Structures are given as C-alpha cells and as structure tokens.
MDAnalysis code that builds the backbone (N, CA, C; Angstrom):
import MDAnalysis as mda
import numpy as np

u = mda.Universe.empty(423, n_residues=141, atom_resindex=np.repeat(np.arange(141), 3), trajectory=True)
u.add_TopologyAttr("name", ["N", "CA", "C"] * 141)
u.add_TopologyAttr("resid", np.arange(1, 142))
u.add_TopologyAttr("resname", ["MET", "GLU", "GLU", "ASN", "ARG", "LYS", "GLN", "ARG", "ILE", "ALA", "CYS", "ARG", "GLU", "ASP", "TRP", "LYS", "THR", "GLU", "PRO", "MET", "PRO", "LYS", "GLN", "HIS", "GLU", "THR", "PHE", "VAL", "LEU", "THR", "ARG", "LYS", "PHE", "SER", "GLU", "ASN", "GLU", "MET", "LYS", "SER", "LEU", "SER", "ARG", "GLY", "ASN", "ILE", "PRO", "GLN", "ALA", "MET", "GLU", "ASP", "LYS", "TRP", "PHE", "PHE", "TYR", "MET", "GLU", "GLY", "PRO", "THR", "LEU", "LEU", "ALA", "HIS", "ARG", "SER", "TRP", "THR", "GLY", "TYR", "CYS", "ILE", "PHE", "ARG", "ILE", "ASP", "PHE", "LYS", "THR", "ASP", "ASN", "ASN", "HIS", "LEU", "VAL", "THR", "VAL", "ASN", "ARG", "ASN", "PRO", "LYS", "GLN", "TYR", "GLY", "SER", "LYS", "ASP", "ILE", "GLU", "GLU", "ASP", "LYS", "LYS", "THR", "LEU", "ASN", "LYS", "LEU", "LEU", "ASP", "ARG", "TRP", "SER", "GLU", "SER", "GLN", "TYR", "ASP", "TYR", "TYR", "ASN", "GLU", "TRP", "ILE", "SER", "GLU", "ILE", "TYR", "ASP", "THR", "LEU", "LYS", "LYS", "THR", "ASP", "SER", "GLU", "GLN"])
u.atoms.positions = np.array([
    [86.621, 109.232, 108.848],
    [88.036, 108.938, 108.890],
    [88.301, 107.463, 109.083],
    [87.580, 106.843, 110.015],
    [87.678, 105.389, 110.254],
    [87.502, 104.601, 108.969],
    [86.542, 104.965, 108.185],
    [86.210, 104.269, 106.933],
    [87.392, 104.465, 105.931],
    [87.959, 105.631, 105.863],
    [89.072, 105.861, 104.971],
    [90.278, 105.045, 105.317],
    [90.530, 104.842, 106.620],
    [91.690, 104.068, 107.065],
    [91.472, 102.619, 106.715],
    [90.251, 102.099, 106.816],
    [90.016, 100.708, 106.476],
    [90.142, 100.468, 104.974],
    [89.797, 101.455, 104.111],
    [89.831, 101.292, 102.697],
    [91.220, 101.491, 102.104],
    [92.123, 102.114, 102.844],
    [93.419, 102.443, 102.304],
    [94.253, 101.139, 102.129],
    [94.925, 101.035, 100.981],
    [95.721, 99.859, 100.703],
    [97.191, 100.140, 101.119],
    [97.701, 99.286, 101.965],
    [99.082, 99.441, 102.447],
    [100.091, 99.129, 101.324],
    [101.202, 99.866, 101.364],
    [102.327, 99.611, 100.474],
    [103.628, 99.785, 101.270],
    [104.680, 99.258, 100.689],
    [106.048, 99.299, 101.340],
    [106.418, 100.638, 101.948],
    [106.085, 101.709, 101.236],
    [106.503, 103.067, 101.671],
    [105.749, 103.553, 102.908],
    [104.693, 102.844, 103.315],
    [103.914, 103.269, 104.471],
    [104.581, 103.052, 105.809],
    [105.684, 102.262, 105.875],
    [106.282, 101.885, 107.120],
    [107.744, 101.647, 106.969],
    [108.493, 101.721, 108.021],
    [109.896, 101.309, 107.996],
    [109.995, 99.797, 107.811],
    [110.684, 99.387, 106.792],
    [110.788, 97.947, 106.553],
    [112.272, 97.574, 106.294],
    [112.589, 96.360, 106.685],
    [113.881, 95.772, 106.409],
    [113.653, 94.612, 105.442],
    [114.642, 94.353, 104.584],
    [114.482, 93.190, 103.663],
    [114.572, 91.841, 104.411],
    [114.101, 90.802, 103.741],
    [114.284, 89.460, 104.294],
    [115.759, 89.185, 104.392],
    [116.255, 88.730, 105.542],
    [117.707, 88.539, 105.676],
    [118.202, 87.350, 104.847],
    [119.502, 87.259, 104.668],
    [120.065, 86.123, 103.961],
    [119.850, 84.837, 104.686],
    [119.722, 84.914, 105.978],
    [119.402, 83.708, 106.810],
    [117.886, 83.525, 106.767],
    [117.480, 82.620, 105.933],
    [116.011, 82.349, 105.828],
    [115.854, 80.899, 105.376],
    [114.612, 80.450, 105.433],
    [114.230, 79.135, 105.066],
    [112.951, 79.206, 104.271],
    [112.625, 78.210, 103.429],
    [111.403, 78.205, 102.722],
    [110.607, 76.911, 102.974],
    [109.300, 77.038, 102.864],
    [108.403, 75.848, 102.923],
    [107.139, 76.171, 102.134],
    [106.393, 75.135, 101.848],
    [105.143, 75.259, 101.127],
    [104.009, 75.257, 102.094],
    [103.113, 76.222, 101.954],
    [101.919, 76.271, 102.756],
    [100.731, 75.985, 101.763],
    [100.101, 74.861, 101.994],
    [98.968, 74.453, 101.182],
    [97.699, 74.931, 101.836],
    [97.055, 75.876, 101.166],
    [95.857, 76.529, 101.763],
    [95.133, 77.242, 100.665],
    [93.796, 77.125, 100.667],
    [92.965, 77.853, 99.727],
    [92.422, 79.095, 100.351],
    [92.384, 80.199, 99.570],
    [91.873, 81.444, 99.999],
    [90.728, 81.810, 99.096],
    [89.628, 82.286, 99.693],
    [88.510, 82.746, 98.873],
    [88.898, 84.088, 98.244],
    [88.060, 84.550, 97.327],
    [88.261, 85.823, 96.698],
    [88.165, 86.963, 97.733],
    [87.239, 86.862, 98.664],
    [87.096, 87.881, 99.672],
    [88.277, 87.850, 100.650],
    [88.792, 86.673, 100.983],
    [89.989, 86.602, 101.844],
    [91.214, 87.252, 101.174],
    [91.350, 87.005, 99.885],
    [92.481, 87.604, 99.165],
    [92.274, 89.130, 99.073],
    [91.085, 89.625, 98.963],
    [90.843, 91.079, 98.977],
    [91.300, 91.658, 100.305],
    [90.935, 90.988, 101.362],
    [91.330, 91.490, 102.716],
    [92.836, 91.477, 102.846],
    [93.457, 90.411, 102.476],
    [94.935, 90.355, 102.508],
    [95.568, 91.415, 101.631],
    [94.983, 91.681, 100.475],
    [95.589, 92.631, 99.564],
    [95.536, 94.083, 100.065],
    [94.608, 94.348, 101.008],
    [94.525, 95.680, 101.626],
    [95.716, 95.884, 102.584],
    [96.224, 94.819, 103.137],
    [97.360, 94.908, 104.071],
    [96.926, 95.515, 105.416],
    [97.909, 95.903, 106.219],
    [97.662, 96.482, 107.499],
    [98.721, 97.520, 107.800],
    [98.294, 98.727, 108.023],
    [99.191, 99.817, 108.476],
    [98.875, 99.972, 110.002],
    [99.840, 99.689, 110.879],
    [99.564, 99.776, 112.306],
    [99.077, 101.166, 112.688],
    [98.010, 101.143, 113.514],
    [97.410, 102.405, 113.989],
    [97.744, 102.677, 115.466],
    [98.321, 101.640, 116.149],
    [98.639, 101.822, 117.568],
    [99.820, 100.859, 117.896],
    [100.458, 101.090, 119.008],
    [101.567, 100.257, 119.435],
    [101.176, 98.754, 119.493],
    [99.894, 98.497, 119.743],
    [99.429, 97.179, 119.904],
    [99.336, 96.398, 118.577],
    [99.365, 97.117, 117.477],
    [99.394, 96.457, 116.191],
    [100.768, 95.953, 115.938],
    [100.969, 94.681, 116.023],
    [102.283, 94.091, 115.967],
    [102.787, 93.811, 114.584],
    [101.912, 93.916, 113.586],
    [102.287, 93.589, 112.233],
    [102.018, 94.678, 111.238],
    [102.907, 94.887, 110.322],
    [102.713, 95.693, 109.123],
    [102.828, 94.704, 107.978],
    [101.793, 94.621, 107.150],
    [101.932, 93.738, 106.005],
    [101.282, 94.408, 104.804],
    [101.724, 93.979, 103.648],
    [101.264, 94.538, 102.347],
    [101.511, 93.554, 101.235],
    [100.860, 93.822, 100.144],
    [101.023, 92.925, 98.986],
    [101.762, 93.689, 97.883],
    [102.647, 92.996, 97.198],
    [103.301, 93.460, 95.997],
    [103.047, 92.380, 94.960],
    [102.142, 92.640, 94.019],
    [101.731, 91.603, 93.065],
    [101.116, 90.451, 93.857],
    [101.565, 89.186, 93.556],
    [101.016, 88.046, 94.250],
    [101.787, 87.677, 95.532],
    [102.584, 88.622, 96.064],
    [103.422, 88.357, 97.217],
    [103.006, 89.212, 98.413],
    [102.800, 88.576, 99.522],
    [102.541, 89.283, 100.816],
    [103.816, 89.314, 101.623],
    [104.194, 90.499, 102.104],
    [105.297, 90.650, 102.953],
    [104.811, 91.086, 104.359],
    [105.223, 90.365, 105.360],
    [104.825, 90.612, 106.739],
    [106.017, 91.048, 107.571],
    [105.936, 92.262, 108.171],
    [107.025, 92.830, 108.967],
    [106.569, 93.036, 110.387],
    [107.443, 92.908, 111.327],
    [107.120, 93.303, 112.706],
    [107.086, 94.786, 112.709],
    [105.998, 95.315, 113.313],
    [105.779, 96.771, 113.242],
    [106.807, 97.595, 113.996],
    [107.318, 97.080, 115.099],
    [108.253, 97.882, 115.923],
    [109.633, 97.991, 115.287],
    [110.077, 96.863, 114.666],
    [111.424, 96.791, 114.158],
    [111.520, 96.933, 112.655],
    [110.462, 96.615, 111.982],
    [110.479, 96.585, 110.528],
    [111.059, 95.305, 109.935],
    [111.481, 94.364, 110.822],
    [112.018, 93.118, 110.287],
    [111.006, 92.346, 109.492],
    [111.453, 91.869, 108.339],
    [110.574, 91.006, 107.504],
    [110.598, 89.581, 108.120],
    [109.478, 89.082, 108.469],
    [109.397, 87.772, 109.102],
    [108.882, 86.705, 108.104],
    [107.847, 87.051, 107.371],
    [107.297, 86.127, 106.381],
    [107.131, 86.822, 105.029],
    [107.406, 86.011, 104.028],
    [107.120, 86.391, 102.636],
    [106.326, 85.243, 102.034],
    [105.152, 85.548, 101.529],
    [104.301, 84.528, 100.985],
    [104.107, 84.801, 99.497],
    [104.589, 83.901, 98.667],
    [104.357, 84.008, 97.256],
    [103.149, 83.120, 96.940],
    [101.973, 83.768, 96.701],
    [100.743, 83.036, 96.445],
    [100.804, 82.372, 95.083],
    [100.391, 81.177, 95.041],
    [100.362, 80.406, 93.774],
    [98.931, 79.984, 93.438],
    [98.613, 79.899, 92.169],
    [97.237, 79.535, 91.737],
    [96.838, 78.139, 92.103],
    [97.840, 77.225, 92.306],
    [97.514, 75.840, 92.688],
    [97.345, 75.710, 94.248],
    [97.383, 76.794, 94.966],
    [97.197, 76.822, 96.427],
    [98.344, 76.216, 97.197],
    [99.492, 75.975, 96.544],
    [100.735, 75.569, 97.205],
    [101.644, 76.779, 97.270],
    [101.474, 77.589, 98.292],
    [102.122, 78.896, 98.384],
    [103.527, 78.756, 98.989],
    [104.436, 79.422, 98.316],
    [105.848, 79.386, 98.777],
    [106.047, 80.424, 99.845],
    [106.463, 79.969, 101.048],
    [106.714, 80.846, 102.182],
    [108.203, 80.916, 102.471],
    [108.660, 82.118, 102.617],
    [110.060, 82.353, 103.045],
    [109.947, 82.910, 104.441],
    [110.680, 82.309, 105.400],
    [110.610, 82.713, 106.778],
    [112.008, 83.127, 107.269],
    [112.045, 84.193, 108.063],
    [113.265, 84.789, 108.613],
    [113.882, 83.748, 109.564],
    [115.193, 83.541, 109.442],
    [115.932, 82.675, 110.377],
    [117.095, 83.400, 111.065],
    [117.098, 84.717, 110.981],
    [118.111, 85.452, 111.730],
    [117.684, 85.460, 113.191],
    [118.471, 84.817, 114.072],
    [118.033, 84.648, 115.511],
    [117.901, 86.006, 116.222],
    [118.535, 87.037, 115.726],
    [118.404, 88.390, 116.344],
    [117.094, 89.058, 115.958],
    [116.460, 88.537, 114.894],
    [115.214, 89.162, 114.418],
    [114.003, 88.311, 114.630],
    [114.144, 86.985, 114.680],
    [112.982, 86.088, 114.821],
    [113.473, 84.826, 115.512],
    [112.762, 84.436, 116.581],
    [113.266, 83.312, 117.372],
    [112.869, 81.933, 116.984],
    [111.920, 81.765, 116.105],
    [111.461, 80.420, 115.734],
    [112.500, 79.742, 114.844],
    [112.638, 78.436, 115.069],
    [113.539, 77.625, 114.272],
    [112.846, 76.418, 113.687],
    [111.531, 76.349, 113.850],
    [110.770, 75.189, 113.513],
    [109.687, 75.490, 112.478],
    [109.748, 74.823, 111.340],
    [108.798, 75.076, 110.269],
    [107.370, 74.729, 110.714],
    [107.141, 73.710, 111.447],
    [105.785, 73.357, 111.889],
    [105.212, 74.487, 112.795],
    [106.046, 75.001, 113.653],
    [105.652, 76.152, 114.526],
    [105.313, 77.335, 113.613],
    [106.179, 77.614, 112.612],
    [105.939, 78.713, 111.694],
    [104.620, 78.533, 110.959],
    [104.326, 77.330, 110.515],
    [103.060, 77.090, 109.790],
    [101.860, 77.399, 110.696],
    [101.912, 76.981, 111.949],
    [100.815, 77.241, 112.874],
    [100.702, 78.779, 113.067],
    [101.763, 79.396, 113.338],
    [101.760, 80.858, 113.591],
    [101.237, 81.596, 112.343],
    [101.731, 81.234, 111.177],
    [101.292, 81.879, 109.975],
    [99.863, 81.646, 109.659],
    [99.405, 80.449, 109.876],
    [97.937, 80.174, 109.632],
    [97.030, 80.970, 110.545],
    [97.452, 81.117, 111.831],
    [96.660, 81.931, 112.746],
    [96.663, 83.395, 112.300],
    [97.800, 83.858, 111.895],
    [97.866, 85.233, 111.379],
    [97.042, 85.417, 110.127],
    [97.109, 84.496, 109.221],
    [96.355, 84.584, 107.989],
    [94.871, 84.498, 108.262],
    [94.444, 83.735, 109.231],
    [93.023, 83.646, 109.623],
    [92.548, 85.004, 110.012],
    [93.358, 85.728, 110.854],
    [92.961, 87.104, 111.318],
    [93.025, 88.093, 110.204],
    [94.101, 88.066, 109.453],
    [94.337, 89.059, 108.430],
    [93.356, 88.975, 107.287],
    [92.810, 87.787, 107.052],
    [91.908, 87.602, 105.939],
    [90.444, 87.864, 106.269],
    [90.183, 88.230, 107.544],
    [88.807, 88.600, 107.919],
    [88.480, 89.979, 107.321],
    [87.296, 90.110, 106.803],
    [86.973, 91.386, 106.154],
    [86.811, 92.535, 107.165],
    [86.382, 92.266, 108.366],
    [86.101, 93.358, 109.325],
    [86.972, 93.322, 110.535],
    [88.100, 92.670, 110.532],
    [88.890, 92.583, 111.752],
    [89.456, 93.940, 112.094],
    [89.323, 94.383, 113.368],
    [89.793, 95.659, 113.849],
    [90.776, 95.389, 114.967],
    [92.038, 95.523, 114.706],
    [93.099, 95.205, 115.680],
    [92.987, 96.029, 116.974],
    [92.717, 97.339, 116.819],
    [92.654, 98.190, 118.003],
    [91.486, 97.824, 118.918],
    [90.314, 97.644, 118.319],
    [89.136, 97.290, 119.137],
    [89.274, 95.879, 119.758],
    [89.987, 94.996, 119.118],
    [90.236, 93.682, 119.616],
    [91.122, 93.804, 120.886],
    [92.156, 94.639, 120.786],
    [93.059, 94.860, 121.944],
    [92.303, 95.509, 123.133],
    [91.465, 96.517, 122.807],
    [90.698, 97.160, 123.859],
    [89.758, 96.130, 124.551],
    [89.094, 95.296, 123.773],
    [88.199, 94.330, 124.430],
    [88.967, 93.289, 125.237],
    [90.137, 92.930, 124.851],
    [90.953, 92.004, 125.635],
    [91.326, 92.641, 126.988],
    [91.707, 93.907, 126.956],
    [92.084, 94.590, 128.204],
    [90.822, 94.718, 129.090],
    [89.729, 95.085, 128.508],
    [88.468, 95.220, 129.269],
    [88.131, 93.871, 129.967],
    [88.193, 92.775, 129.212],
    [87.870, 91.420, 129.754],
    [88.840, 91.053, 130.870],
    [90.133, 91.399, 130.712],
    [91.104, 91.096, 131.744],
    [90.823, 91.935, 133.007],
    [90.546, 93.228, 132.838],
    [90.240, 94.074, 134.013],
    [88.952, 93.577, 134.708],
    [87.989, 93.248, 133.958],
    [86.723, 92.733, 134.504],
    [86.944, 91.469, 135.310],
    [87.768, 90.550, 134.791],
    [88.118, 89.307, 135.423],
    [88.887, 89.554, 136.732],
    [89.858, 90.465, 136.659],
    [90.673, 90.852, 137.828],
    [89.833, 91.442, 138.901],
    [88.932, 92.325, 138.536],
    [88.013, 92.980, 139.498],
    [87.115, 91.976, 140.164],
    [86.640, 91.015, 139.448],
    [85.733, 89.988, 140.078],
    [86.439, 89.013, 140.946],
    [87.746, 88.891, 140.793],
    [88.560, 87.986, 141.617],
    [88.962, 88.620, 142.965],
    [88.795, 89.938, 143.059],
    [89.179, 90.634, 144.293],
    [88.119, 90.726, 145.331],
])
C-alpha cells in the first residue's frame, strides 16, 4: 500500500481546492530542474496526515500549490523551457501573510527543494522531528 501511495499522481480532484484569488502578484523564478526533479514534482502530493501542510499537483506545465487545511492556492508555477518560470503568488491577506517577493522566492525554493526529492516522505520526516525533540527534552531534564 505504501508503494501505491507513492506512485499515485495527484490531481485537482484529490483535495478541496480554492482558485488563486484576484489579489495576487507575479514574479520570475530562475531555476533549472533535472528530469528526475520534474518527475517528482509531477507526481504532486496528496496529504496523508494533518502534518502534511501542502497539497500540490501538476496540470500540464503548471504546478499549483494549496495549503492542505484550507485549500487556498498559494503558489502557481508555470514552468518554462528557458528556466525562467512564471510564479503567481497569493496576496489575499486572509489567505497568505507574505507581502514580500524575496521572502516568497526563499519559501518557494525551500519547498521545491523538498518536493523535488525522489524519496521524500513527509510523515516520516515529521515523526523523526518529534522523536529528536523528545530526545532532546528528555536529556535536558
């Protein structure tokens, strides 16, 4: 079952989603992705636990990233062959608090680093973080 979940490709219908609001901004993200990274991104992510904070999926050359709890669309990335990808970012203050493109670029690059890993497991990552925190807390007492 674990293997089937990893192989399943996410699509819009897999989760509650909201469209990108009228309040948005665009910028260009210049970044090259390998074929394997694009394969990982194209599989998307269907949250398996409350700790999975993102639902994302591809529609053609476009990745849409939604907050898993609310369904709000935060990022839309239109991948371009020249590696100058057009990013649309949510600017509705009730849905997303960032107002700074440089902050958004940093956030998005960190997310893309994780999302493009071929074997990233969100749930096991969360469990290991909790384990490390408990171990640290226990040793401090």
